[in-house]
C-alpha positions in Angstrom: 90.6 123.2 87.7 90.2 121.0 84.6 91.8 117.6 84.6 94.4 116.9 81.9 93.6 113.9 79.6 96.5 111.8 78.4 96.1 110.6 74.8 96.0 106.8 74.2 98.7 105.6 71.8 97.4 104.8 68.3 98.5 101.2 68.6 96.1 100.5 71.4 92.3 100.5 70.9 91.3 101.2 74.5 89.0 98.1 74.7 89.1 95.7 77.7 88.5 91.9 77.7 87.0 91.9 81.2 85.1 94.7 82.9 83.5 94.9 86.4 82.1 98.1 87.7 80.3 99.4 90.8 79.0 102.8 91.7 80.5 104.4 94.8 78.0 104.6 97.7 76.7 108.1 97.4 74.5 108.4 100.4 75.2 109.4 104.0 72.8 107.8 106.4 72.2 109.1 109.9 70.2 107.1 112.4 68.5 109.1 115.2 67.6 107.8 118.7 63.9 108.2 117.8 64.4 105.5 115.2 64.1 107.8 112.2 66.8 107.9 109.5 68.0 110.9 107.5 69.8 110.5 104.2 71.5 112.9 101.9 73.7 112.6 98.9 77.5 113.2 99.1 77.9 114.0 95.4 75.5 115.4 92.8 76.9 113.1 90.1 77.8 109.5 89.7 81.2 108.1 90.9 82.1 104.6 89.9 85.0 102.2 90.2 86.0 99.7 87.4 88.3 96.8 87.4 89.3 95.8 83.9 91.8 93.6 82.1 93.1 92.9 78.7 95.5 90.4 77.1 97.7 91.7 74.3 100.7 90.6 72.2 104.1 91.1 73.8 105.0 93.7 71.1 102.4 96.1 72.6 103.9 96.0 76.2 106.0 99.1 75.8 103.1 101.0 74.2 100.8 100.0 77.0 103.2 100.9 79.8 104.0 104.2 78.1 100.3 104.9 78.1 100.4 104.8 81.9 103.9 106.1 82.6 104.0 109.0 80.0 100.6 109.8 78.6 98.8 109.5 82.0 101.9 110.7 84.0 101.7 107.7 86.2 98.0 108.0 86.9 97.9 111.8 87.4 96.1 112.4 84.1 92.9 110.8 83.0 92.5 108.9 79.8 89.9 107.7 77.3 88.9 104.1 77.4 86.3 102.1 75.5 83.5 100.6 77.7 81.9 97.2 77.0 78.8 99.1 75.7 80.9 100.8 73.0 81.2 104.3 74.5 84.5 106.1 74.8 84.7 107.6 78.3 87.2 109.3 80.5 88.6 107.4 83.5 91.5 107.9 85.8 93.6 104.8 86.8 93.8 104.5 90.6 97.3 103.0 90.4 99.8 101.2 88.2 98.6 98.3 86.1 99.2 94.7 87.4 101.0 92.8 84.6 101.2 89.0 84.2 102.6 86.9 81.4 100.3 83.9 80.9 102.3 82.8 77.9 105.6 83.7 76.2 104.1 86.0 73.5 101.4 87.7 75.5 100.8 89.7 78.6 97.7 90.5 80.7 97.2 94.0 82.2 94.7 94.5 85.0 93.8 98.0 86.1 91.5 99.7 88.5 89.9 102.9 87.2 87.8 105.6 88.7 85.3 107.9 87.0 84.1 111.0 88.9 81.2 113.2 88.4 83.3 116.0 86.8 84.7 114.0 83.9 
């Protein structure tokens, strides 16, 4: 079954100010009594988890939240985002964004995203 991809609103560029990523451990390791170890891969592709954040003007708050609530159906759909190396890639947010207001006219959104082998 193909995953639906929610469009990003035109007012948002999909770029992130901070980006931290890590591949999901893809190896199952089995230790035997003889001291030998056997390994095998869980998945044939790469799975990775990203934590990213961006600070935007307060006027974009509704657009940003609609991106998650409507376009992504609360995280059920995947979406295109821009990576730090300039590629537009498909990710699925693992939960709602954490919102903070560091100053009166701006908000910071922090999200955790997942990219699976089938995107």
